[in-house]
N, C-alpha and C positions, 0 to 999 in steps of 0.2 A: 661745398669747392673742391672736394676733391674727386665728384663724381663728375663736374664740369672737366675739370684735365684729363682725367682718363678715357672720355668722351670723344675730346679734343685729341687726345694720342693717338687713339683708336681710329681716327677717321685720318688723321695725316698717315699713318702705317696705310692706309688702303688704297689713298691716293701713292703712297711710290710704290706699292704695288704694281699698281695700275702701267704707271711712267715707266716700271721695268717691264711689262709685258711688252707696251708699244714699244720701247723701243728696240726692244729682241724682236720684233714684225718687223723693224726698220732695216733689221739690220740682216735678214734672209736676202738671199740673192732672186732676183726673180728669175732668172732662168733655174734657178737648181728647183725653186720651190714650181715650175713648170712642169719636171721633170715628174716629180714626183707627184701631182696630181695627174700626169699621164698615166705615171704605173699605176695608181690608186684603181681610175677610168680601167684599166685593160682589165687589172686584178678582178673587180667587179663584173663588167660583161663577164667574163670569163664563169665565177661564179654562178650568175643567170643561167648563161647557156649548158654548165652542168650540172642543176641543181633539177632543172625538170626530169633529164636522160636518165642521169643517175639512182634521183630518186622514182623515175619509175621502174627500175631495175630494179632495185629493194624491194619495194612495196608487192609488184605484179606475182599473182602467184593464180594457178588454177587447179586446186586441188581436189583430182578423180581417184584420190585413194583411196580402191573397193576393200581396204583390209582395215580402214580406220572405223573404231565407234569401240563401243562396250560389249562384251561378250554376256551370254545368261549365266557363266559362274558369276558374274561382277553384283549382279542382282540380288536384291532381295524376295524371300519368296509370297507369292500373289504381284510383284513389280510385271509391267512390260520392258521386252526390251525394246519394241518399236517405239513407248514413249522415251526411255532411254536415247535409244539412236537421233528422233528428234531436237533433245536439249543438246546432246552432245555435236550434232553439226550447227547450230544457231553459235553453242559456244565457240566451236572452233572461228567460226569466218567473221564473228564480231568480235571475240576477245582478243585470237591466236592468230589472225592473218587481217582482221581490221575491216573494216566493213567500210568501204570503197566508194560504192556509186553517188554518195550523199556529200563527197570531199570538194571544198568551192574552189575556187580557180587557182588560188595560191598557193594548192596540193598539189605534186608532183602527179600524186595518183589520178586526177582532174583530166588530164591526157589520155588516162587507161580508157578502151573500152572494151576490150575482150573478157575483161576482168570483173568489171561493172555489171556487163549484163549476164554472167555466168552464178557472180551470185543473187543478181534477182530472178534469175531461173527459177538456182535453187529455192529461195525465199517464196516465192509464186507455189511453188511444187508442194513444202512444209509450209507454209498456211491451208494449202487446201489440206492434209492432211490434218491438220489442229483443226477444223471443221468437222471433219470427220470423227472425230475424238470426241468434241462435245456433243455430236448430234445423233450419234450412231455406239461409237465404242464404248464409250464411259458413262451410259444410263444405263439404266436397266429398261427400258421400254420407250417410243418415241411421247408417249405421256407424262412420261415422270420428269424432272424436275432437272437443267441441265448444270452437273458440276460447276462450282462457281470459279476453283483454280483455271478446269478448262474453258468455259465461259470468255474471263480474261484475256488466256493465252490464247486465247483464239480472235481476237477481236486484235489484240495488237500484234500478232503476225500479217495481219492483211494492212499495217498499217504504210507509208508511201514508203519505200527506200530510199528516193533520193531527195528525202528532208532532212537539210541539215540544220541547223540549232538557229539559223537568222533565215527568213526571204522577205525580201523588203516591197516584194511585190506580191506580196498576200496581206501581211499583217508587222508593222515597226517594231513588234514586242519581241521578244525571243519567244521560239516553239520547242516543245520534243524533239531532236534527230531520233532519225530511224534505228541507230542503235540503242538507246535510250530503251525505247518504245521494247527494240528486243530482248534486252536485258530481262526486260520485266516482262515478257512473258517467258522466259527462262524461270525465272523466280518462281511463275504461277505450275510450270511444268514439273518443277522440281518437287514444289508444293505436293501435288499431286499425285505421285510419284512415292512420295513417303506416305502420305497417307494411301495408296493404295498396300502397300507393307502394311501398315496397323489393319486393317481390313474398313478403313473410316470411307474410302472410296469405290469404287465400279469400275469393272472392266471386263468388258462385257464376250466370252470369249465363242460365243455365238454363229453357226455359219452365213445364218444373213444379214449378220452385222461384216463378215468378210464379202459376203456378195454386195450389198452394198459400197463398200469402200473400195474396192476393185472396179467397181461401173463407175465410181464419179474416178479416180484415176483414168480409166479407159477414156469416158470423155475429154478429160482435159488433155492430155496426150495427142486426141482426135483433133483439137483447135491448135493444138503446136502445129500437127499436119500440114495444116489449110494453113498455118503462117509461113511454112517451108514452101508450098505449094506457090502460094502470091508469090513469094520473093524469087521462085526458080522464074516462071510468067512473066517479071519486071528484070531484071537484074541478068538474065543469062545471053542477053544480046549483045551486055555492054564489055568492053576492052575489061575495065576495072568497075568491080561492083564493092564499093566502100560498106554497103550498109550490110552486105552476105553473111562478114563474120560474127554480126551484130546476133544476129537473127538467127547463126549456129551455135554460139555463146548461151545463147540463153536458151536452150534445147537442149543443149549437151548440160547446164547446171542442173533444167529441169529432172531427164533424167536420171542423173546420176544421186538425184535428193529421191525421188522414185525408188530406184534400184534398192537403195540400204534401207530406207523404209520399209519395200516388199521383201526384202530379205530381213528383217527382224521379225516382219510378220508373217514369215513362215514358221519361224521357231514359237512365236504368241499361238500361232491357231496351227501346230503339229496336231492336233490330235482330229480334228475338224478336218487337215488336207489328207491323214493318213485315212480316216474313216472313210474319205469320199471317192480313194485313191486318187490322190492327185499331184502325188508325190514327182511326178516323172514328168506333168504338165509344166505345174510348177518353178521344177530345174529349167524346162525349158524357157518358158515368160522369160526368168530371167534371166539365161543367157543372154535371149535380145537386145533385153535393157544395155546388160552389160557391153555387148557389141558395138551401141551406139553410143555408151562412154567412153569407151577406148578410141573411139577416133576421133585422131589427135594432128591436122594436118599441122606442117609447117605456114601457108598460107593458104588460107579461106577462100577457092577459088568454085565462082557461078557459074561454070561453062554450060554451054544445052546441053542436056541429058543423052544428046545422041553425039555429040561432040568426040571426033576422032583424038584431036589433041590438048585440049584441057578439061579436066574433072569436073565434075558437078558434085563439091561434097556435097553440097544441101538435100541432092538427088539419093544421094548415099546415104544423109541421117533420116532422110523420108521413109525411104526402103526399113529401115530396121524398125523404126518407130510403126509405122501400118503392121510387121508381122508383131511388135512385141501386144500392138493393142488386139490383133486379132486370133491372139493366144491368150489377153485375159480374157474376152470377149466366150472362149471355148471356156474358161474354168468356170466364168460366172452362169454359162450355158450349164454348165455340170451340177454347179451349187445351184441350180433352179430347180433339176429334178428332185 
């Protein structure tokens, strides 16, 4: 009996509450409600209009800091500065700056194009060096077994940089994002580096390994030179070439990553470089890489190479790339003798 009374009392209370709510809505001035709705709509529109440009300004960063990275003094005996540099660059772009090439449409960085291309160019170069670690530097000879950590890292670094956690065009099931795979690669690289310090891993500082690594880098930047040439041919006759900055920043990211790795390799292979009397040639090659990285126009212009008024930033970038590639070939020719 008491339960029934309590239930009826609760029901009556709910009815009174709804009655007061509807009564309050009935007393609202329609004109005043319209003004509030209009203000809310304007506020929402302003928020949307500011969301993308402000968000883009906050996220955007082309980090070409040449002083970045670990030093030889930070390493334990037996560790590699080039491996430490590779790990530091992956960590910086994924953890510190945010990986943006895979941002979906509702993220402000989805409208950026220079930073995503820069990061993709960097990761392409780092993945190439990861392959060389697995195939050359991290094993005693080509017939020996590949290091398991380097095997994992090399594969993960080649993962598609534009993959978000969900791509309905491929599968309705969520998948691993680019940054998740790169962080796994980072853990494998750190594991390999720690094993170098304990003597449980191999990092072969032979001249033939340096030769093979420089040769692969020369081939890779040669393909970038061809991409620049193709873009100059296609876009130099256009008043505005919207694809020119994409190519420019992807190449810039690639050259920056290679510059940092090559500078670290100079420390790792100091004895080889000194024995073969390559110090001057190696420094000149690094200077050419650095000059390419320093190119930083406010707006990338793809003018005709012989134009009078509009510069060709792609042609200038291509010049330094070819110079760097020529100097790489000079070093590899000396190492072959």
